[in-house]
Rosetta silent file (secondary structure, phi, psi, omega in degrees, C-alpha in Angstrom):
SEQUENCE: MSYTTSIHVTQNDSDSPAPNTLLNISANSRTSVHINGLYYALSETPTEVSTDNMGSLTVVEASEGINGIVITISLDGENTVTVNPMDKNIAKLTALNTSDKVRGAQVPRPTVPQDLHYI
SCORE:     score description
SCORE:     0.000 S_00000001
   1 L     0.000  148.636  176.286    0.000    0.000    0.000 S_00000001
   2 E  -149.644  160.591  173.358    1.155    3.538   -0.594 S_00000001
   3 E  -110.681  132.108  177.102   -0.081    7.096   -0.384 S_00000001
   4 E  -118.862  124.842  178.419    0.373    9.350   -3.402 S_00000001
   5 E  -116.618  124.549  178.900    0.029   13.103   -3.028 S_00000001
   6 E  -107.958  128.887  179.956   -0.016   15.283   -6.148 S_00000001
   7 E  -119.760  131.330  178.962    0.747   18.988   -5.854 S_00000001
   8 E  -121.776  118.947 -178.360    0.237   21.402   -8.751 S_00000001
   9 L  -101.515  131.735 -179.515    1.769   24.876   -8.474 S_00000001
  10 E  -118.938  163.897  176.974    0.395   27.651  -10.678 S_00000001
  11 L   -65.652  152.383  179.596    1.425   31.209  -11.499 S_00000001
  12 L   -60.616  -40.242 -172.035    0.024   33.971   -9.246 S_00000001
  13 L   -95.192    1.784 -179.676   -1.799   35.753  -12.051 S_00000001
  14 L  -159.212  179.901  175.914   -3.186   32.732  -13.920 S_00000001
  15 L   -93.543   14.817  178.923   -3.798   29.008  -13.796 S_00000001
  16 L   -70.278  143.932  178.781   -0.660   28.412  -15.857 S_00000001
  17 E   -60.123  149.946  176.237    1.811   25.893  -14.389 S_00000001
  18 L  -107.775   87.897 -176.123    4.785   27.233  -12.420 S_00000001
  19 L   -69.178  149.795  174.085    7.665   25.087  -13.717 S_00000001
  20 L    51.831   40.935  178.849   10.843   24.478  -11.706 S_00000001
  21 L   -90.048  130.947  179.314    9.470   26.234   -8.626 S_00000001
  22 E   -79.638  128.884  177.751   11.350   25.635   -5.379 S_00000001
  23 E  -124.360  153.346  172.166    9.178   24.349   -2.538 S_00000001
  24 E  -105.481  127.052 -178.681    9.970   23.398    1.043 S_00000001
  25 E  -126.035  135.492  178.662    8.454   20.096    2.095 S_00000001
  26 E  -138.638  168.123 -178.974    8.497   18.555    5.559 S_00000001
  27 E  -130.752  156.766 -179.062    6.795   15.692    7.379 S_00000001
  28 L   -73.510  -13.679  173.919    5.434   15.266   10.891 S_00000001
  29 L  -151.732  159.390 -177.149    7.839   12.347   11.423 S_00000001
  30 L   -67.187  131.127 -179.852   10.949   11.031    9.710 S_00000001
  31 E  -159.660  160.926  176.272   10.145    8.890    6.689 S_00000001
  32 E  -102.223  141.186 -179.657   11.384    8.010    3.236 S_00000001
  33 E  -141.912  166.933  169.193    9.441    9.039    0.143 S_00000001
  34 E  -113.012  126.681  178.634    9.875    9.333   -3.590 S_00000001
  35 E  -118.563  117.985 -176.567    9.293   12.818   -4.984 S_00000001
  36 L    48.594   40.528  174.649    9.043   13.023   -8.765 S_00000001
  37 L    86.046   -3.305  179.406   10.879    9.699   -8.923 S_00000001
  38 E  -108.542  146.067 -178.622   13.783   10.637   -6.625 S_00000001
  39 E   -79.572  135.126  174.818   14.366    9.278   -3.107 S_00000001
  40 E  -137.897  148.595  170.004   14.170   11.715   -0.165 S_00000001
  41 E  -106.195  111.689 -179.146   14.237   11.318    3.610 S_00000001
  42 E   -95.521  151.546  175.767   11.714   13.795    5.012 S_00000001
  43 L  -151.230 -166.832  178.015   11.526   15.048    8.583 S_00000001
  44 L   -69.257  -19.485  175.797   10.310   18.108   10.483 S_00000001
  45 L   -81.627  122.306 -176.649   13.214   20.024    8.928 S_00000001
  46 L   -60.894  142.984  175.458   12.066   21.272    5.499 S_00000001
  47 E  -112.682  132.932 -179.218   13.703   19.834    2.393 S_00000001
  48 E   -85.587  125.944  177.270   13.909   21.986   -0.722 S_00000001
  49 E  -133.785  159.899 -177.641   12.544   20.346   -3.869 S_00000001
  50 E  -114.456  141.626  174.471   11.654   21.664   -7.300 S_00000001
  51 L   -69.359  163.361  177.928    8.477   21.139   -9.286 S_00000001
  52 L   -80.564 -170.296 -177.732    8.799   19.547  -12.710 S_00000001
  53 L   -65.123  -15.758  178.936    8.356   21.339  -16.049 S_00000001
  54 L  -105.064   12.193  178.915    4.574   21.291  -15.563 S_00000001
  55 L    74.105   21.918 -176.340    4.673   22.739  -12.034 S_00000001
  56 E  -108.749  152.933  175.750    3.876   19.366  -10.474 S_00000001
  57 E  -138.763  125.386  178.913    5.253   17.493   -7.515 S_00000001
  58 E  -118.107  121.043 -178.662    4.277   13.881   -6.813 S_00000001
  59 E  -109.394  123.293  179.017    5.060   12.436   -3.384 S_00000001
  60 E  -119.087  123.850  178.421    4.789    8.654   -2.937 S_00000001
  61 E  -119.763  122.285  174.756    5.073    7.112    0.517 S_00000001
  62 E   -72.575  143.423 -178.734    5.064    3.343    1.003 S_00000001
  63 L  -142.613  138.998  178.336    2.933    2.233    3.939 S_00000001
  64 L   -85.122  -10.481 -177.910    2.416   -1.115    5.642 S_00000001
  65 L  -155.941 -148.370 -176.449   -1.034   -0.107    6.870 S_00000001
  66 L   -79.948  -19.912 -175.873   -3.427    2.801    7.154 S_00000001
  67 L   -73.843  137.437  176.116   -0.897    5.174    8.750 S_00000001
  68 L  -139.984  171.519 -179.538    0.760    7.802    6.603 S_00000001
  69 L   -89.257  153.399  172.879    2.749   10.968    7.175 S_00000001
  70 L   -94.330  126.647 -175.013    1.334   14.475    7.296 S_00000001
  71 E  -106.376  137.288  173.581    3.128   16.643    4.738 S_00000001
  72 E  -117.727  127.856 -178.948    3.622   20.404    4.937 S_00000001
  73 E  -120.168  134.074  176.890    4.506   22.272    1.752 S_00000001
  74 E  -138.332  153.106  178.586    5.477   25.923    1.610 S_00000001
  75 E  -114.233  112.609 -179.843    6.577   28.380   -1.031 S_00000001
  76 L    56.574   33.424  179.577    9.195   30.873    0.224 S_00000001
  77 L    74.600   -2.641  177.926    8.073   30.297    3.819 S_00000001
  78 E  -117.037 -179.228  176.353    4.629   31.626    2.900 S_00000001
  79 E    47.628   56.253 -178.036    1.559   30.012    1.365 S_00000001
  80 E   -84.739  136.265  177.180    1.825   26.915    3.551 S_00000001
  81 E  -127.742  133.575  176.109   -0.400   23.919    2.862 S_00000001
  82 E  -109.543  131.057 -177.616   -0.700   20.854    5.089 S_00000001
  83 E  -120.934  124.873  174.524   -1.782   17.582    3.484 S_00000001
  84 L  -111.868  102.091 -176.339   -2.917   14.548    5.446 S_00000001
  85 L   -65.569  -11.196  179.865   -3.207   11.662    2.961 S_00000001
  86 L   -86.266   -9.430 -175.308   -5.140    9.645    5.556 S_00000001
  87 H   -52.986  -44.645 -177.941   -8.070   12.114    5.653 S_00000001
  88 H   -63.520  -44.901  179.687  -10.116   10.250    3.033 S_00000001
  89 H   -65.808  -41.647  179.936   -9.698    6.868    4.759 S_00000001
  90 H   -65.187  -39.147  178.060  -10.454    8.295    8.191 S_00000001
  91 H   -62.252  -39.755  177.774  -13.589   10.008    6.854 S_00000001
  92 H   -63.784  -43.505 -178.928  -14.807    6.678    5.454 S_00000001
  93 H   -66.922  -42.899 -178.118  -14.195    4.919    8.767 S_00000001
  94 H   -71.816  -18.870  176.560  -15.844    7.579   10.909 S_00000001
  95 L   -73.262  -15.326  177.961  -18.898    7.549    8.617 S_00000001
  96 L   -84.705   67.591 -171.778  -19.557    3.975    9.805 S_00000001
  97 L  -105.493    9.349  173.404  -21.306    5.274   12.916 S_00000001
  98 L  -135.538  160.816  179.989  -24.341    2.978   13.058 S_00000001
  99 H   -64.861  -34.867  178.047  -24.724   -0.787   13.044 S_00000001
 100 H   -64.715  -40.050  178.955  -26.604   -0.614    9.718 S_00000001
 101 H   -67.571  -37.034  177.793  -23.745    1.305    8.095 S_00000001
 102 H   -66.240  -44.051  178.762  -21.208   -1.192    9.421 S_00000001
 103 H   -63.223  -33.790 -178.367  -23.276   -4.104    8.097 S_00000001
 104 H   -84.785   -5.646 -178.993  -23.590   -2.380    4.714 S_00000001
 105 L   -65.385  143.782  178.969  -19.878   -1.617    4.410 S_00000001
 106 L  -116.947  139.311  178.085  -18.107   -3.299    1.536 S_00000001
 107 L  -101.605  128.465  179.652  -14.516   -4.453    1.491 S_00000001
 108 L   -60.848  144.232  176.836  -12.747   -4.172   -1.883 S_00000001
 109 L   -78.242  152.181  177.228  -11.775   -7.448   -3.465 S_00000001
 110 L   -60.651  145.515  179.387   -8.085   -8.149   -4.114 S_00000001
 111 L   -82.395  -17.590  176.980   -6.891   -6.996   -7.516 S_00000001
 112 L  -109.951  126.364  179.276   -4.725  -10.112   -7.914 S_00000001
 113 L   -55.500  140.284 -177.057   -6.542  -13.461   -7.837 S_00000001
 114 L   -64.834  -24.377 -175.086   -5.739  -15.428   -4.692 S_00000001
 115 L   -88.592    4.510  176.626   -4.903  -18.598   -6.625 S_00000001
 116 L   -76.822  139.644  178.145   -1.961  -17.089   -8.543 S_00000001
 117 L  -120.962  136.373 -179.915    1.425  -18.421   -7.550 S_00000001
 118 L  -105.915  142.476  179.233    4.687  -16.620   -8.166 S_00000001
 119 L  -100.125    0.000    0.000    7.986  -18.366   -8.757 S_00000001
C-alpha cells in the first residue's frame, strides 16, 4: 500500500503551471518518500525540492497499513499547505457510525486473484 500526493503549483496571475518552482516540504515524522521519482528522507526540517516542467510534484510514501505521514509544503516560507493523505480513509471509517452502516460496508476485493502463484 502507498499514499500518493499530487501537488500542482500555478502562477500567481493565472492558472498556468509554475515550472521548476522551489518548494519546502516537511513531514510530521521522519520517513522516506519518492518525490518526482527521486528518493528523499523527510523530517520536520524542510527539504527543498523543485516542481517539474509542468509545475507538479508527486510524493509517494510506502505504507504497511493505514498510517501515513502528514506533509507540509510551503513556497518561500509563505503560502503553507498541510496535506494529510489519511483524511479520506479516516472520513470513510468515521462515517460507519451505526450498526446498519457497518453491516452495509463493503470491502474491496483483491486486484490479484488469490490462486496465482509466483515463482
